[in-house]
Structure formats: C-alpha cells, structure tokens
N, C-alpha and C positions, 0 to 999 in steps of 0.2 A: 926271228931275233931271239926267241927263248932258247933256241937250239944252238945259238952261237953264230947265226948268220949275220950279216951286216945289214944295217938300215938301207943302204943303197940297193942291195940285192933284193931285200923285202919290198921296196918300192917298185923296182922293175917287175917282179913277179906279180905284184897286185895292180901293175898298171897305173900308179899314182905317183905324185911328187914326193920327194923326200920330206917336204914340210908336212904332208898329210900323214906320212908315217910317223914323224915326230909327234904331231898332235895325238895320234892314236896311242902311242907310247905314254905321253903324259896322262891321257884319260885312263889308261889301263893302270898306270902306277897310282893314279889318285882313288879310282873307285873299283879296281879290279875288272874282271870280265863284264860286270854290268855297266861300266863306264864306256864300253864299245857298243852298246845298243843306241840305235838311232834316237836322237833326242829332238825335241821340238826347239826350233831356233827361237830365240827370245823376241825377235821382231821389233818394230818402233814402239816407243812408249806412246800411250794414248793421250791425245791432245786434250780430251775432256776428262775431268775427274769424275767420281760415281755420282755426285749429286747432280751435276751438269748433264750426264747422260740420262739420268731418270727424269730430269725436266725436258729434255728433248724427247724421250719416248712418250712422255705425257702429252706433249704438243702434237706429236705425230698421231696418237691415238685419238685425241680429241678432234683432230681435223681442222682445216683453216676455216675462218670466218670470212666469206668473201667480202663483206663490207669493210672489215677491219684489216684483213691481210691482202685484199687485192687479187686472190687467186682462189679458184674452186677445189683444187687438189694440190697436195705438196709435190714440188719438184725439189730436187737436191740444191739448185740454186736459190730457191726460196728459203729453204731450211738453213742454208749457209748464211743468207742475210739475217734471218732470225737469231742465228747463234751470234753473230757479229754484233 
C-alpha cells in the first residue's frame, strides 16, 4: 500500500479480508509501525470489583466451615452461591 498498491491487492497477497487491511491501515496511521504489533484483546469487563475479588480470595483462603457452609471444600457452585 505504501508503494502505491491497492488495498484489495494487499488483502489478496496477505490472505486476509479487505476489512482487516483497513483495520491495519488505521492502526498504522494512529500509532505507526508499533500499532501493527499484536495487542492483547480487551476481553470482557470483570463482574466483580476489586473489593469483591479481595473478599472472595479471603473466603477461598480461609476455607469453608462445614457447620456454617454445609461443605468441606469449596466448589465453584458453592462459591457462586456465596457471591450471590
């Protein structure tokens, strides 16, 4: 593309769609060559905030109390119910 080729030709040569080439061009224009480096995907936002995660970690580390929690070891379903 920098040498005057078309985006369609670049997509064909790279084996990608025209939309991907467009995304690459936008990333290059925004951040230069560093913009083309593989980035970590943002992923889903966390359901729990930092305080809630800290409380959950404390609960896991303390372990269940069989008489109070009704289990002798934590399972995901038990922790889910505890969070709920």
